[in-house]
Legacy VTK file of the C-alpha trace (Angstrom):
# vtk DataFile Version 3.0
C-alpha trace
ASCII
DATASET POLYDATA
POINTS 173 float
-10.730 -48.540 -42.363
-7.315 -47.070 -42.755
-4.813 -48.420 -44.861
-2.574 -47.694 -41.544
-4.618 -50.073 -39.652
-4.901 -52.569 -42.178
-0.935 -52.360 -42.648
-0.542 -52.469 -38.616
-3.088 -55.262 -38.677
-0.900 -57.813 -41.309
2.325 -56.496 -39.475
1.288 -57.806 -35.938
0.345 -61.622 -37.879
4.142 -60.976 -38.888
5.673 -59.917 -35.736
3.684 -63.021 -33.985
5.013 -65.421 -36.560
8.995 -63.956 -36.343
8.244 -64.813 -32.259
7.778 -68.209 -33.045
11.385 -68.599 -34.822
10.288 -68.282 -38.405
12.657 -65.014 -40.024
10.865 -63.227 -42.556
12.836 -59.680 -41.818
14.903 -60.495 -45.026
12.263 -61.399 -47.316
9.783 -58.680 -46.511
12.427 -56.381 -46.403
13.046 -57.499 -50.287
9.861 -57.325 -51.059
9.498 -53.669 -49.968
12.419 -52.378 -52.240
10.451 -53.880 -55.533
6.983 -52.704 -54.142
8.121 -49.195 -54.400
9.611 -49.412 -57.688
7.243 -47.838 -59.716
6.983 -50.559 -62.841
6.246 -52.911 -59.818
3.478 -51.192 -58.610
1.545 -50.710 -62.037
2.048 -54.311 -61.832
0.680 -54.832 -58.604
-2.723 -53.012 -59.200
-3.727 -54.622 -62.798
-6.455 -56.803 -62.417
-6.098 -58.496 -65.929
-3.121 -60.276 -64.248
-4.577 -63.216 -61.641
-3.442 -62.259 -58.116
-1.585 -65.303 -57.919
0.404 -64.769 -60.895
0.924 -61.156 -59.334
1.650 -62.851 -55.995
3.783 -65.142 -57.737
5.930 -62.493 -60.072
6.683 -60.306 -57.130
8.228 -63.364 -54.987
10.038 -64.538 -57.571
11.760 -61.158 -58.278
12.437 -60.628 -54.619
13.425 -64.075 -54.021
11.561 -64.914 -51.280
12.180 -67.841 -49.545
9.617 -68.259 -46.837
6.219 -70.243 -47.488
4.688 -67.601 -44.827
5.761 -64.727 -46.741
3.975 -66.380 -50.027
1.191 -67.137 -48.263
0.681 -63.372 -47.749
1.783 -61.453 -50.503
-0.987 -63.613 -52.506
-3.403 -62.827 -49.840
-2.274 -59.286 -50.156
-2.813 -59.362 -53.814
-5.879 -61.227 -54.160
-7.606 -58.712 -51.442
-5.718 -56.026 -53.982
-3.750 -54.914 -51.102
-0.184 -55.445 -52.347
1.151 -51.743 -52.756
0.599 -51.574 -48.533
3.562 -53.695 -48.224
6.193 -51.233 -48.218
4.201 -49.467 -45.088
3.753 -53.454 -43.196
7.813 -54.321 -43.715
8.308 -50.221 -42.036
5.816 -51.282 -39.136
6.827 -55.138 -38.966
10.741 -53.968 -38.567
10.011 -50.870 -36.152
8.212 -54.065 -33.490
11.796 -56.048 -34.382
13.205 -53.218 -33.084
11.446 -52.427 -30.405
11.136 -56.223 -29.427
14.864 -56.013 -29.132
15.201 -52.830 -27.755
16.772 -51.676 -30.114
15.993 -47.962 -31.360
16.795 -46.106 -34.961
17.837 -43.257 -34.996
18.736 -40.758 -37.805
22.157 -39.079 -37.942
22.185 -36.120 -40.101
26.408 -35.206 -40.388
28.235 -32.478 -42.492
30.769 -35.002 -43.930
29.989 -39.068 -44.291
31.405 -40.619 -41.194
34.451 -42.897 -40.909
33.418 -46.967 -39.593
35.329 -46.053 -35.998
33.438 -42.598 -35.619
29.852 -44.393 -36.241
30.451 -47.097 -33.843
32.083 -44.348 -31.304
28.341 -42.271 -32.270
26.471 -45.447 -31.434
27.738 -45.853 -28.188
27.861 -42.670 -27.079
23.488 -42.021 -28.368
23.450 -46.026 -26.810
24.514 -45.205 -23.517
22.317 -42.192 -23.205
19.167 -43.224 -24.114
19.789 -47.095 -22.350
18.910 -48.883 -26.172
20.640 -50.649 -28.323
21.198 -48.281 -31.185
21.023 -48.748 -34.919
21.890 -45.656 -36.908
20.856 -44.505 -40.724
23.846 -41.641 -41.140
23.055 -38.993 -44.001
25.724 -36.397 -44.637
24.143 -33.024 -45.231
27.061 -30.215 -46.151
23.991 -27.358 -45.308
24.445 -28.307 -41.276
28.328 -26.952 -41.774
29.071 -29.054 -38.890
27.866 -30.862 -35.749
25.169 -33.157 -36.702
21.640 -33.823 -36.388
19.928 -36.949 -34.200
16.426 -37.740 -35.293
15.220 -40.218 -32.405
11.310 -41.367 -32.921
9.907 -38.186 -32.345
12.427 -36.562 -30.896
15.092 -33.948 -32.883
18.194 -33.135 -30.954
19.993 -30.501 -33.073
23.672 -29.543 -32.016
24.729 -28.471 -36.131
26.159 -25.199 -36.592
23.702 -24.039 -38.541
20.810 -24.948 -35.818
23.003 -22.689 -33.477
23.036 -20.035 -35.695
19.914 -19.998 -36.785
19.232 -20.303 -32.663
21.107 -17.061 -32.433
19.568 -15.060 -35.381
15.804 -16.093 -33.733
17.229 -14.601 -30.233
19.194 -11.289 -32.171
15.822 -10.469 -33.808
13.751 -11.020 -30.732
LINES 1 174
173 0 1 2 3 4 5 6 7 8 9 10 11 12 13 14 15 16 17 18 19 20 21 22 23 24 25 26 27 28 29 30 31 32 33 34 35 36 37 38 39 40 41 42 43 44 45 46 47 48 49 50 51 52 53 54 55 56 57 58 59 60 61 62 63 64 65 66 67 68 69 70 71 72 73 74 75 76 77 78 79 80 81 82 83 84 85 86 87 88 89 90 91 92 93 94 95 96 97 98 99 100 101 102 103 104 105 106 107 108 109 110 111 112 113 114 115 116 117 118 119 120 121 122 123 124 125 126 127 128 129 130 131 132 133 134 135 136 137 138 139 140 141 142 143 144 145 146 147 148 149 150 151 152 153 154 155 156 157 158 159 160 161 162 163 164 165 166 167 168 169 170 171 172
């Protein structure tokens, strides 16, 4: 069974718990941050430390509050699957967003946006796709101006660099 399939099963279980008003989102996000640390990765696969001790350390570092999350981490450590914590969190958070009808949109702009512009952009994109939107804004001066939106597997490129590249391809043909 692939790691993605395994991670999806755990994420589904977490999502079902969250539907029963058990708030696991903060715990899982904190655990995912810890799980991406190189030292933590090495610690998670160290079989010289018992699974319970590994789980306890991970939970203490991430300041995990929910017993359900602590049991999950213990189970993952026992099965040597703690390395999946980051992927499980990604899938879980995606399920939560979908349940709230919220879409994560990655936006690349030439310079940082003010809070007012972010709010305006969020409203425009939200109206355009008909769902609530969460923006992940990144600055990249190489696009010169405009913006690039990544919505799921779709990319909308309204950057100056993108338009110049398109013009260059058209003229070369």
